[in-house]
C-alpha positions as semicolon CSV with decimal commas, in nm:
position;residue;x (nm);y (nm);z (nm)
1;X;-7,933;-12,704;-5,171
2;X;-8,225;-12,507;-4,935
3;X;-8,442;-12,793;-4,813
4;X;-8,816;-12,743;-4,878
5;X;-9,071;-12,651;-4,600
6;X;-9,327;-12,967;-4,695
7;X;-9,202;-13,310;-4,541
8;X;-9,295;-13,626;-4,537
9;X;-9,298;-13,848;-4,205
10;X;-9,363;-14,234;-4,298
11;X;-9,121;-14,538;-4,092
12;X;-8,924;-14,265;-3,957
13;X;-8,809;-14,103;-4,234
14;X;-8,858;-13,772;-4,426
15;X;-8,850;-13,703;-4,755
16;X;-8,927;-13,331;-4,916
17;X;-9,266;-13,410;-5,115
18;X;-9,172;-13,446;-5,508
19;X;-8,843;-13,446;-5,438
20;X;-8,626;-13,651;-5,655
21;X;-8,296;-13,780;-5,502
22;X;-7,926;-13,778;-5,640
23;X;-7,589;-13,747;-5,536
24;X;-7,650;-13,379;-5,406
25;X;-7,986;-13,388;-5,281
26;X;-7,930;-13,715;-4,967
27;X;-7,921;-13,476;-4,722
28;X;-8,273;-13,439;-4,795
29;X;-8,419;-13,795;-4,656
30;X;-8,360;-13,764;-4,233
31;X;-8,398;-14,138;-4,066
32;X;-8,488;-14,012;-3,642
33;X;-8,532;-14,376;-3,495
34;X;-8,855;-14,434;-3,254
35;X;-8,752;-14,632;-2,996
36;X;-8,807;-15,064;-3,111
37;X;-8,801;-15,358;-3,061
38;X;-8,570;-15,645;-3,019
39;X;-8,358;-15,680;-3,330
40;X;-8,120;-15,921;-3,281
41;X;-7,976;-15,910;-3,605
42;X;-8,226;-15,912;-3,872
43;X;-8,236;-15,470;-3,842
44;X;-7,874;-15,458;-3,966
45;X;-7,951;-15,525;-4,325
46;X;-8,174;-15,313;-4,475
47;X;-8,335;-15,521;-4,830
48;X;-8,747;-15,377;-4,817
49;X;-8,727;-15,035;-4,595
50;X;-8,660;-14,856;-4,954
51;X;-9,005;-14,947;-5,085
52;X;-9,197;-14,695;-4,848
53;X;-8,967;-14,418;-4,977
54;X;-8,912;-14,456;-5,325
55;X;-9,363;-14,416;-5,288
56;X;-9,378;-14,103;-5,081
57;X;-9,048;-13,965;-5,365
58;X;-9,297;-14,028;-5,607
59;X;-9,616;-13,905;-5,446
60;X;-9,503;-13,693;-5,185
61;X;-9,769;-13,864;-4,905
62;X;-9,678;-14,063;-4,685
63;X;-9,626;-14,505;-4,698
64;X;-9,553;-14,784;-4,502
65;X;-9,485;-15,134;-4,583
66;X;-9,674;-15,418;-4,376
67;X;-9,603;-15,750;-4,354
68;X;-9,819;-16,050;-4,284
69;X;-9,625;-16,339;-4,031
70;X;-9,586;-16,540;-4,369
71;X;-9,368;-16,257;-4,567
72;X;-9,229;-16,213;-4,237
73;X;-9,118;-16,590;-4,177
74;X;-9,037;-16,595;-4,483
75;X;-8,864;-16,299;-4,568
76;X;-8,701;-16,258;-4,234
77;X;-8,280;-16,300;-4,230
78;X;-8,202;-16,682;-4,040
79;X;-7,908;-16,806;-3,858
80;X;-7,659;-16,989;-4,055
81;X;-7,688;-17,326;-4,114
82;X;-7,343;-17,443;-4,075
83;X;-7,190;-17,806;-4,102
84;X;-6,882;-17,776;-3,887
85;X;-6,581;-18,074;-3,867
86;X;-6,385;-18,047;-3,581
87;X;-6,122;-18,234;-3,417
88;X;-5,911;-18,282;-3,150
89;X;-5,563;-18,366;-3,066
90;X;-5,490;-18,432;-2,690
91;X;-5,288;-18,618;-2,412
92;X;-5,430;-18,888;-2,229
93;X;-5,479;-18,669;-1,880
94;X;-5,709;-18,417;-2,117
95;X;-5,460;-18,160;-2,230
96;X;-5,579;-18,036;-2,531
97;X;-5,280;-17,919;-2,777
98;X;-5,419;-17,927;-3,101
99;X;-5,799;-17,817;-3,226
100;X;-5,930;-17,818;-3,649
101;X;-6,140;-17,703;-3,729
102;X;-6,387;-17,671;-4,079
103;X;-6,739;-17,538;-4,161
104;X;-6,931;-17,573;-4,459
105;X;-7,156;-17,205;-4,422
106;X;-7,498;-17,179;-4,644
107;X;-7,572;-16,840;-4,659
108;X;-7,850;-16,925;-4,916
109;X;-7,956;-16,782;-5,219
110;X;-7,778;-16,421;-5,143
111;X;-7,430;-16,332;-4,979
112;X;-7,545;-16,104;-4,760
113;X;-7,281;-16,136;-4,428
114;X;-7,183;-16,462;-4,640
115;X;-6,811;-16,421;-4,590
116;X;-6,819;-16,253;-4,249
117;X;-7,049;-16,473;-3,979
118;X;-6,849;-16,799;-4,091
119;X;-6,501;-16,576;-3,971
120;X;-6,702;-16,610;-3,565
121;X;-6,701;-17,008;-3,602
122;X;-6,314;-17,093;-3,540
123;X;-6,227;-16,737;-3,389
124;X;-6,450;-16,714;-3,108
125;X;-6,497;-17,049;-3,073
126;X;-6,124;-17,178;-3,051
127;X;-5,997;-16,979;-2,782
128;X;-6,184;-17,127;-2,541
129;X;-5,897;-17,336;-2,522
130;X;-5,580;-17,139;-2,506
131;X;-5,478;-17,314;-2,219
132;X;-5,218;-17,543;-2,385
133;X;-5,295;-17,522;-2,729
134;X;-5,025;-17,571;-2,940
135;X;-5,157;-17,562;-3,287
136;X;-5,521;-17,506;-3,424
137;X;-5,598;-17,510;-3,795
138;X;-5,988;-17,317;-3,905
139;X;-6,066;-17,316;-4,291
140;X;-6,447;-17,260;-4,389
141;X;-6,633;-17,244;-4,774
142;X;-6,906;-17,055;-4,763
143;X;-7,214;-17,213;-5,029
144;X;-7,521;-17,075;-5,186
145;X;-7,839;-17,286;-5,222
146;X;-8,173;-17,196;-5,350
147;X;-8,266;-17,123;-5,017
148;X;-8,405;-16,887;-4,760
149;X;-8,092;-16,583;-4,761
150;X;-7,918;-16,583;-4,380
151;X;-7,863;-16,278;-4,232
152;X;-7,713;-16,162;-3,866
153;X;-7,832;-16,305;-3,577
154;X;-7,731;-16,276;-3,194
155;X;-7,437;-16,457;-3,136
156;X;-7,350;-16,417;-3,502
157;X;-7,130;-16,742;-3,576
158;X;-6,984;-16,838;-3,211
159;X;-7,285;-16,916;-3,139
160;X;-7,228;-17,325;-3,416
161;X;-6,883;-17,288;-3,360
162;X;-6,914;-17,320;-2,993
163;X;-7,208;-17,597;-3,016
164;X;-6,988;-17,784;-3,234
165;X;-6,639;-17,715;-3,039
166;X;-6,829;-17,759;-2,711
167;X;-6,953;-18,118;-2,779
168;X;-6,670;-18,224;-2,938
169;X;-6,477;-18,150;-2,628
170;X;-6,768;-18,319;-2,426
171;X;-6,733;-18,630;-2,608
172;X;-6,349;-18,653;-2,551
173;X;-6,432;-18,562;-2,147
174;X;-6,636;-18,925;-2,158
175;X;-6,386;-19,069;-2,472
176;X;-6,136;-19,045;-2,162
177;X;-6,392;-19,070;-1,859
178;X;-6,312;-18,702;-1,733
179;X;-6,503;-18,498;-1,580
180;X;-6,528;-18,247;-1,865
181;X;-6,526;-17,977;-1,557
182;X;-6,186;-18,050;-1,511
183;X;-6,091;-18,053;-1,836
184;X;-6,246;-17,767;-1,875
185;X;-6,001;-17,559;-1,622
186;X;-5,715;-17,779;-1,724
187;X;-5,694;-17,575;-2,118
188;X;-5,897;-17,329;-2,061
189;X;-5,789;-16,907;-2,175
190;X;-5,655;-16,710;-1,907
191;X;-5,630;-16,399;-1,812
192;X;-5,312;-16,260;-1,966
193;X;-5,248;-16,532;-2,297
194;X;-5,260;-16,416;-2,599
195;X;-5,497;-16,636;-2,766
196;X;-5,367;-16,659;-3,118
197;X;-5,724;-16,731;-3,308
198;X;-5,833;-16,446;-3,166
199;X;-5,638;-16,187;-3,423
200;X;-5,317;-16,217;-3,147
201;X;-5,512;-16,054;-2,896
202;X;-5,427;-16,051;-2,513
203;X;-5,671;-16,082;-2,239
204;X;-5,686;-15,816;-2,030
205;X;-5,995;-15,871;-1,846
206;X;-6,097;-16,315;-1,817
207;X;-6,255;-16,431;-1,586
208;X;-6,381;-16,818;-1,662
209;X;-6,213;-16,904;-1,443
210;X;-6,404;-16,764;-1,109
211;X;-6,727;-16,829;-1,462
212;X;-6,706;-17,244;-1,482
213;X;-6,580;-17,244;-1,118
214;X;-6,904;-17,038;-0,937
215;X;-7,116;-17,235;-1,221
216;X;-7,013;-17,581;-1,000
217;X;-7,071;-17,395;-0,675
218;X;-7,373;-17,267;-0,740
219;X;-7,539;-17,584;-0,938
220;X;-7,363;-17,829;-0,703
221;X;-7,163;-17,973;-1,028
222;X;-6,993;-18,245;-0,819
223;X;-7,207;-18,356;-0,561
224;X;-7,528;-18,423;-0,876
225;X;-7,410;-18,764;-1,078
226;X;-7,428;-18,736;-1,488
227;X;-7,740;-18,905;-1,463
228;X;-7,944;-19,105;-1,293
229;X;-8,271;-19,336;-1,350
230;X;-8,582;-19,200;-1,131
231;X;-8,799;-19,469;-1,156
232;X;-9,122;-19,257;-1,231
233;X;-9,040;-19,288;-1,611
234;X;-8,791;-19,054;-1,643
235;X;-8,412;-18,983;-1,670
236;X;-8,243;-18,671;-1,510
237;X;-7,911;-18,595;-1,657
238;X;-7,661;-18,269;-1,631
239;X;-7,447;-18,113;-1,873
240;X;-7,281;-17,804;-1,910
241;X;-7,033;-17,619;-2,168
242;X;-6,811;-17,263;-2,196
243;X;-6,890;-17,001;-2,420
244;X;-6,726;-16,650;-2,557
245;X;-6,820;-16,341;-2,784
246;X;-6,694;-15,993;-2,838
247;X;-6,719;-15,631;-2,735
248;X;-6,783;-15,509;-3,078
249;X;-6,588;-15,532;-3,424
250;X;-6,223;-15,374;-3,380
251;X;-6,090;-15,120;-3,571
252;X;-6,402;-15,114;-3,723
253;X;-6,732;-15,032;-3,557
254;X;-6,712;-14,621;-3,400
255;X;-6,916;-14,530;-3,094
256;X;-7,075;-14,142;-3,112
257;X;-7,168;-13,861;-2,809
258;X;-7,250;-13,534;-2,764
259;X;-7,281;-13,378;-2,442
260;X;-7,442;-13,031;-2,341
261;X;-7,500;-12,854;-1,988
262;X;-7,858;-12,637;-2,034
263;X;-7,885;-12,333;-1,890
264;X;-8,045;-12,493;-1,609
265;X;-7,755;-12,735;-1,524
266;X;-7,919;-13,053;-1,660
267;X;-7,714;-13,251;-1,964
268;X;-7,843;-13,345;-2,232
269;X;-7,643;-13,662;-2,372
270;X;-7,702;-13,708;-2,822
271;X;-7,605;-14,024;-2,918
272;X;-7,713;-14,229;-3,304
273;X;-7,673;-14,507;-3,088
274;X;-8,041;-14,737;-3,114
275;X;-8,207;-14,905;-2,823
276;X;-8,362;-15,189;-2,920
277;X;-8,509;-15,316;-2,611
278;X;-8,118;-15,344;-2,452
279;X;-8,164;-15,021;-2,211
280;X;-7,849;-14,878;-2,347
281;X;-8,017;-14,519;-2,327
282;X;-8,032;-14,596;-1,897
283;X;-7,712;-14,783;-1,923
284;X;-7,551;-14,425;-2,167
285;X;-7,772;-14,239;-1,930
286;X;-7,555;-14,376;-1,584
287;X;-7,200;-14,343;-1,746
288;X;-7,292;-14,006;-1,771
289;X;-7,399;-13,944;-1,523
290;X;-7,138;-14,179;-1,333
291;X;-6,869;-13,925;-1,499
292;X;-7,042;-13,625;-1,402
293;X;-7,079;-13,713;-1,071
294;X;-7,424;-13,629;-1,046
295;X;-7,810;-13,795;-1,052
296;X;-7,929;-14,019;-1,358
297;X;-8,248;-13,824;-1,393
298;X;-7,996;-13,496;-1,461
299;X;-7,897;-13,636;-1,774
300;X;-8,226;-13,609;-2,070
301;X;-8,107;-13,851;-2,325
302;X;-8,220;-13,778;-2,708
303;X;-8,195;-14,108;-2,961
304;X;-8,018;-14,146;-3,257
305;X;-8,118;-13,857;-3,564
306;X;-7,968;-13,865;-3,906
307;X;-8,006;-13,441;-3,851
308;X;-7,947;-13,426;-3,523
309;X;-7,720;-13,690;-3,397
310;X;-7,342;-13,778;-3,370
311;X;-7,236;-14,082;-3,632
312;X;-7,279;-14,410;-3,481
313;X;-7,210;-14,777;-3,686
314;X;-7,544;-14,904;-3,516
315;X;-7,648;-15,133;-3,210
316;X;-7,464;-15,492;-3,322
317;X;-7,177;-15,692;-3,280
318;X;-7,288;-15,563;-2,916
319;X;-7,127;-15,308;-2,942
320;X;-7,354;-15,011;-2,789
321;X;-7,159;-15,056;-2,380
322;X;-6,833;-15,095;-2,500
323;X;-6,753;-14,837;-2,734
324;X;-7,037;-14,612;-2,798
325;X;-7,013;-14,615;-2,424
326;X;-6,625;-14,504;-2,410
327;X;-6,734;-14,244;-2,605
328;X;-6,996;-14,130;-2,374
329;X;-6,706;-14,143;-2,106
330;X;-6,447;-13,909;-2,313
331;X;-6,710;-13,651;-2,400
332;X;-6,775;-13,603;-2,029
333;X;-6,476;-13,589;-1,915
334;X;-6,412;-13,293;-2,174
335;X;-6,662;-13,105;-2,076
336;X;-6,627;-13,098;-1,674
337;X;-6,224;-12,971;-1,842
338;X;-6,432;-12,747;-2,015
339;X;-6,670;-12,601;-1,781
340;X;-6,359;-12,576;-1,495
341;X;-6,171;-12,374;-1,765
342;X;-6,447;-12,125;-1,754
343;X;-6,531;-12,147;-1,393
344;X;-6,171;-12,051;-1,373
345;X;-6,245;-11,690;-1,539
346;X;-6,550;-11,692;-1,323
347;X;-6,325;-11,754;-1,032
348;X;-5,998;-11,612;-1,116
349;X;-5,785;-11,803;-1,022
350;X;-5,593;-12,149;-1,158
351;X;-5,729;-12,389;-1,302
352;X;-5,561;-12,677;-1,158
353;X;-5,702;-12,494;-0,767
354;X;-6,066;-12,631;-0,875
355;X;-6,301;-12,974;-0,760
356;X;-6,524;-13,041;-0,990
357;X;-6,860;-13,191;-0,805
358;X;-7,176;-13,335;-0,873
359;X;-7,353;-12,981;-0,855
360;X;-7,069;-12,663;-0,965
361;X;-6,686;-12,624;-0,920
362;X;-6,586;-12,550;-0,592
363;X;-6,161;-12,441;-0,477
364;X;-5,945;-12,693;-0,314
365;X;-6,062;-12,468;0,057
366;X;-6,436;-12,459;-0,033
367;X;-6,479;-12,163;0,013
368;X;-6,546;-12,034;-0,372
369;X;-6,807;-12,251;-0,586
370;X;-6,980;-12,138;-0,894
371;X;-7,280;-12,394;-0,990
372;X;-7,362;-12,550;-1,277
373;X;-7,644;-12,333;-1,391
374;X;-7,390;-11,993;-1,312
375;X;-7,127;-12,176;-1,599
376;X;-7,403;-12,248;-1,767
377;X;-7,525;-11,852;-1,780
378;X;-7,155;-11,762;-1,805
379;X;-7,113;-11,943;-2,113
380;X;-7,418;-11,734;-2,325
381;X;-7,158;-11,414;-2,216
382;X;-6,808;-11,364;-2,389
383;X;-6,747;-11,744;-2,409
384;X;-6,567;-11,894;-2,634
385;X;-6,525;-12,162;-2,469
386;X;-6,881;-12,389;-2,566
387;X;-7,033;-12,636;-2,315
388;X;-7,118;-12,910;-2,538
389;X;-6,870;-13,199;-2,609
390;X;-6,854;-13,435;-2,893
391;X;-6,650;-13,741;-2,903
392;X;-6,620;-14,020;-3,090
393;X;-6,430;-14,398;-3,024
394;X;-6,344;-14,659;-3,160
395;X;-6,121;-14,968;-3,047
396;X;-5,861;-15,189;-3,231
397;X;-5,914;-15,480;-2,980
398;X;-6,265;-15,652;-2,829
399;X;-6,176;-15,791;-2,572
400;X;-6,460;-16,107;-2,544
401;X;-6,711;-16,172;-2,266
402;X;-6,696;-16,518;-2,126
403;X;-6,991;-16,742;-1,983
404;X;-7,023;-17,075;-1,820
405;X;-7,373;-17,306;-1,841
406;X;-7,455;-17,558;-1,674
407;X;-7,814;-17,722;-1,747
408;X;-7,991;-18,010;-1,571
409;X;-8,289;-18,195;-1,738
410;X;-8,529;-18,492;-1,775
411;X;-8,626;-18,707;-2,052
412;X;-8,928;-18,897;-2,102
413;X;-8,790;-19,209;-2,180
414;X;-9,156;-19,332;-2,347
415;X;-9,217;-18,995;-2,528
416;X;-8,868;-18,838;-2,632
417;X;-8,946;-18,505;-2,454
418;X;-8,736;-18,310;-2,222
419;X;-8,780;-18,080;-1,971
420;X;-8,504;-17,830;-1,869
421;X;-8,527;-17,843;-1,441
422;X;-8,280;-17,584;-1,398
423;X;-8,006;-17,389;-1,593
424;X;-7,680;-17,218;-1,382
425;X;-7,536;-16,926;-1,610
426;X;-7,235;-16,741;-1,494
427;X;-7,143;-16,442;-1,671
428;X;-6,785;-16,214;-1,678
429;X;-6,868;-15,910;-1,906
430;X;-6,646;-15,717;-1,723
431;X;-6,776;-15,476;-1,449
432;X;-7,145;-15,493;-1,530
433;X;-7,277;-15,044;-1,583
434;X;-7,696;-15,191;-1,479
435;X;-7,757;-15,479;-1,336
436;X;-8,109;-15,561;-1,441
437;X;-7,991;-15,498;-1,721
438;X;-7,772;-15,710;-1,813
439;X;-7,957;-15,962;-1,654
440;X;-8,289;-15,960;-1,777
441;X;-8,060;-16,015;-2,101
442;X;-7,889;-16,325;-2,007
443;X;-8,224;-16,473;-1,941
444;X;-8,349;-16,361;-2,328
445;X;-8,119;-16,527;-2,413
446;X;-8,079;-16,849;-2,212
447;X;-8,452;-16,857;-2,343
448;X;-8,344;-16,803;-2,716
449;X;-8,053;-17,032;-2,690
450;X;-8,315;-17,330;-2,563
451;X;-8,539;-17,241;-2,863
452;X;-8,255;-17,301;-3,122
453;X;-8,091;-17,661;-2,954
454;X;-8,493;-17,773;-2,878
455;X;-8,782;-17,630;-3,108
456;X;-8,719;-17,415;-3,326
457;X;-8,593;-17,520;-3,670
458;X;-8,661;-17,422;-4,057
459;X;-8,746;-17,712;-4,305
460;X;-8,770;-17,666;-4,686
461;X;-8,897;-17,771;-4,990
462;X;-8,743;-17,965;-5,261
463;X;-8,781;-17,627;-5,449
464;X;-8,652;-17,401;-5,173
465;X;-9,017;-17,361;-4,997
466;X;-9,002;-17,263;-4,630
467;X;-9,216;-17,503;-4,431
468;X;-9,217;-17,397;-4,083
469;X;-9,428;-16,986;-4,252
470;X;-9,586;-16,979;-3,927
471;X;-9,616;-17,051;-3,570
472;X;-9,849;-17,317;-3,574
473;X;-9,573;-17,429;-3,708
474;X;-9,275;-17,295;-3,623
475;X;-9,204;-17,361;-3,290
476;X;-9,035;-17,143;-3,001
477;X;-9,100;-17,202;-2,671
478;X;-9,340;-17,045;-2,347
479;X;-9,207;-16,904;-2,009
480;X;-9,336;-17,288;-1,874
481;X;-9,082;-17,449;-2,092
482;X;-8,695;-17,323;-2,070
483;X;-8,702;-17,442;-1,648
484;X;-8,597;-17,176;-1,309
485;X;-8,302;-16,984;-1,447
486;X;-7,972;-16,889;-1,218
487;X;-7,752;-16,593;-1,334
488;X;-7,464;-16,469;-1,142
489;X;-7,187;-16,302;-1,293
490;X;-6,821;-16,279;-1,202
491;X;-6,657;-15,978;-1,251
492;X;-6,315;-15,891;-1,459
493;X;-6,203;-15,486;-1,545
494;X;-6,182;-15,446;-1,922
495;X;-5,937;-15,108;-1,911
496;X;-6,017;-15,052;-2,271
497;X;-6,402;-15,009;-2,224
498;X;-6,627;-14,809;-1,955
499;X;-6,564;-14,838;-1,640
500;X;-6,412;-15,164;-1,678
501;X;-6,731;-15,247;-1,836
502;X;-6,712;-15,567;-2,185
503;X;-7,013;-15,665;-2,361
504;X;-7,293;-15,940;-2,249
505;X;-7,573;-15,919;-2,571
506;X;-7,446;-16,223;-2,782
507;X;-7,219;-16,408;-2,544
508;X;-7,554;-16,570;-2,360
509;X;-7,724;-16,715;-2,675
510;X;-7,372;-16,942;-2,679
511;X;-7,437;-17,227;-2,409
512;X;-7,784;-17,335;-2,407
513;X;-7,707;-17,603;-2,718
514;X;-7,393;-17,767;-2,647
515;X;-7,476;-17,820;-2,267
516;X;-7,860;-17,940;-2,331
517;X;-7,671;-18,170;-2,590
518;X;-7,417;-18,325;-2,313
519;X;-7,685;-18,386;-2,115
520;X;-7,955;-18,551;-2,306
521;X;-7,545;-18,745;-2,416
522;X;-7,576;-18,843;-2,039
523;X;-7,946;-18,919;-2,087
524;X;-7,929;-19,157;-2,344
525;X;-7,632;-19,240;-2,484
526;X;-7,639;-19,124;-2,816
527;X;-7,474;-18,757;-2,921
528;X;-7,668;-18,585;-3,110
529;X;-7,488;-18,257;-3,346
530;X;-7,790;-18,177;-3,542
531;X;-8,017;-17,887;-3,400
532;X;-8,302;-17,888;-3,278
533;X;-8,287;-18,211;-3,057
534;X;-8,698;-18,268;-3,124
535;X;-8,833;-18,544;-2,910
536;X;-8,869;-18,784;-3,219
537;X;-8,488;-18,702;-3,247
538;X;-8,450;-18,777;-2,850
539;X;-8,681;-19,129;-2,906
540;X;-8,517;-19,264;-3,191
541;X;-8,178;-19,222;-3,112
542;X;-8,286;-19,383;-2,800
543;X;-8,438;-19,718;-2,940
544;X;-8,118;-19,712;-3,188
545;X;-7,926;-19,673;-2,893
546;X;-8,080;-19,974;-2,755
547;X;-8,124;-20,212;-3,067
């Protein structure tokens, strides 16, 4: 069916004016993604976005939907509230032999993401202690309640499970009078192991042991006491935690890339992945530049457009660098091969005698060459080999990134206020493609994790109304609240990822909550098993402990 030339632009969609949407008319809709801010899971769900489309469909005029802050707070999709019960079976020397983890997940009034999020609370926490594990059980229930519907949020269930399991391991270390770092070194998953609790995947790239060792060194863990009264009404204490996540959804996610040689010798890279502040356009351009041995300035990136971009599942589940990046890598190497074949015809020699370099294709002796511009020109005349390649990629595995986090904080004994002094994070995300981007991803995730641990809360009236529906009630940390953040990386090499890369987007939010809860216990003698751990809870816990 011919598309009308009169079109309406709105909110990234385009509808032919006056058209009716039927089964055969879906192609009349065009989605072009602008560069937007962070999603952290919320943009994975489309609920109200369809209503402006209906308005434009019926009126033929542009439409948009604007939320007030209160409406945004009410209609958003928070992290799933979970109640998790953990039982550990361990030897007196700290060897963990069995883990039993049960999760009760509150999906709210609707079931979106309810059946899937809960699974990660066990599958991405239990494997951390794969080292000596002989038996594990993970079971769960998901319930509907008359509160705000939960959805995808950074960490996607693993965050809740890791808070519960890591807190339990810290409690085990305390009962056994063991250093919590030592008990982890004894039991942690290591490279080469098959993690039965993680879909029986083999840990081909795992630097968790080096992450813990480096964090201890940076933090000076062994020299610092668990808690110290500073003599000024404050107690200083330390805490730690480990974490893992995933890299895309194995056997499900699809990433695609189209790479084309332009006639000026530059390359056009078209992707369907959405850059939501993560810098994926830059990262994918770097992958392409590395494959094509050129400057990143020679790669022009075109963002998601449903009319022209290759298909991509979307920027979620920490998948873009690992899945779409691999598609870019494959497409670039295939394009190199096509250009070499065209060059061989131009030079009158066999393909095997040629070498691809940044600005063209050379004979092995370097005496003859054709430039990229010449190859592009030849492709337009009497040529049957397109200098454009589209590749789709899907991975049967989801290699987990790992992380170790250590925190030092002070508790005010008069007010219960917790102040973060120092947070050390060491991350194994495979081989970082862009060290600056993965660093700011890590720092941002730590800030979010600190907010989850100490500040952010959602409560409801008996009728299910949200009480924290503005920033006057819903507290998030400022830069002054998160203390000093120190981030480093311990590289591993994941063969299934582009140039050895794994993901980094979600792993970075997982350690602050259990590490902070551990430090607060060391300072006060009270375990806090419910988040956020507010000053009121800390103070009341201290008073109860004293009595």
